[in-house]
N, C-alpha and C positions, 0 to 999 in steps of 0.2 A: 681081053684083060682090062678090069675096072681101075684105076687112078683114083685114088682118094685123095681128096684135097684137102686141106688144112681146115677147121673152125676158123671161121673169121673172127678176129678180135678187134678189142677195141686200144689203141695204145696213145697216150695225150701226156705230154711233160710240161710243166710249166719252167722258166726261165725269167730273169731279170734282166730287163733292156734299160739302161742310162744312157740317155742324152747329155754328154755334158756341158759347161756353161759356154766354154767357147764356139760350141759348135749350136747353141739351140737356134737361131737364126737358119738353118738348115731343117728344122723339125721336119715339118710337110713332106720334103724332099726324101727326110731319113725311112717315115715312116710308110712313104709309098715304096720304097726298096724291101720293108720289111713283110709289107702286106703281097707283093706280087712273088715274094720269096716263101709263100706256103706257110705265114704265120698268122694268127690270129691275135688280135690285142684285144685281152679281155677285163684289162684294166690298166687305167693310165691315171697318171695327175703330174704337174708341176708343183713346184715346191724348191725352197732355197733351203740345201741344210747348213747348221751353225759347225764349226771348226769341232766343238765338241762332238755333234752327230756323227762329224764325216770318221771323227776318231773312232768312234765306237761302232763304225760303219766297217771300216777298215781294220779292226783292232788287231786281224791277224797278220797287217803288215807294220806292227807297231816293233818300234827298235832297229827297223832298216832304215838307210841313209836318206831316201827319198820321201819318208813319209812326212815329216813337217812339211815340205814343200806341195806334198798329194793333199793333205787335208786344208791346204790355203785354196789350192785349185780347186777343189771341188766345192769349198764353201765360197768360192767368190762370186756366185752367182745362182741365178736358177736353174735348177736341171729339170728333163722331162723324164719320167723313171714308168716303164710300161712292163707289164706280165704280159709276157706272149707265150704262147701256148700252142702246141703241132706237135707233131711223133719226133722224139728226140730233139726235142727241142732244145737242152743243153748244147749238145754235140753239134747241132745246126749253127744255133746261133754264134756259136763261139768260132765256127767253120767261118760265119759269114764276117765276123769281128775281124778277124786273119790275127797276127803275132800284135802281141802288144803293145810292142816297140815300132812306132808307125815308119820311121825311118826303114828299119828293115822290111816293115810289108810292103812298102812302095816296091822292094827288088825281088822278093819272093809270092808275093800275093798282091799284085797291082791292082785288081778289081774286087778288094776286101775294102769293106768298109774304112777300116784304120788307115788303109793306104789313101783313100779318097777325103777323109776328113780331118786325120790326125795329123799333129806337128810335130812330136818327138816320142820319147818313148815314156815321158810324162803324161801329156797332153795327146793323149790319143784318141779323143775325140766321144769315145763310147766305153761302156761297161756292160759286163757279161759274166751272170755266175760260171763258177770253174767245173760246178757238179749239182747233181740234184738235192743233196743234204744242203749244199749252201745257197741253190737258189730259193729253198723253201725258207733258210734262216734271213738270206735277203728282202725276200718278199714282204714276210713278217715285220721287217724293220720298217719296210718305207709303208707297207699296206697292213698296219697292225689289226684292222677291223677283217681282213681276206680269212677266207673260210678253207683250208687247204685238206681237203678231204681225199683220201684214196682216190682213185682214178678205176671205176670200176673193168674188171676183165675177164674173158672166159666165159663162162654161163652165168656171173652178175650182170656182163656187160646184154648178153642176148635177154636176161630177163627184163632188162629195164628198158630197152629196145622193144620187147613184144607188149610190155605192161604202159611204156608211155608215149612213145615216140611213135610206132606204126599204126597205132589207133585215132591220136591227134593227125598225121600227116592223109592219113584216108579220109579223114573227115575234112579237113583241108582240100584236099584234091576235090572230092565229090561236091563240096561247095563252091570250089573254083570252076567245075563245069558248068554248073545249074548258073551263076552268076555271067560267065563269061566276060572278064572286065577287058579294059584295053590294055591296061598292061598286067598281066600275069603273073609275074616274077615278082611285082611291089604288093598285088593284092594278096596272094599266099603270104607274104612275109609280114603284113599288117595283121593278118586273120591268124596266122600260126602266134605271132607277139600276145595278140588278144584272148586266144584261147587255150594259153599255155597252161598245162594242169598242175604244173608247179611254182606260177606267178604266186610272188605272194600279197597276201591281202594286207591292206593299208590302214591302219588302225587311227583314229582321228579322237584326240583329245577336243573337247568343247569346253572352252573355257567363260566362266561364269561372269 
């Protein structure tokens, strides 16, 4: 009896993560947890939002009692914003964050990031997008230059892998066998970066 295995597919989501002003000194520690939890940090920037920018970012919360304190808190100092990517990124990041109220998180999700780094319901240490659509909106807000193209799946993903990834990887592994470097992983990573077929070409303008 033949067992039919499902066709492999690529599922990648992106979500926005923010390290809030009061825990920015824990940036490296939090990033380490993020990476060890299976996320890739594909974009990152440190910035400080104005109260007006915070109001626009949290526009859906406008009118709620805590809104003025929220915008004041989020504009009180620098933040670190990151675009995280992995399978089911939105739901996994929300699970890693835990409940929005850090006091409740310490009771029900003691190992969550908000339980570890948050102070109370308002100052909960970190932000996460609530849905895929809100993630796209928030990423565009913080990273206006971001290109959020649909991630290919199914046949489109297989075509992309066969056209770009497999030939480049095969060439890199062949070169690795010939070179026999002392640190093969680092060497291969550098080779793949250098021979990336989608590597953008820089254009230089010569000043007169």
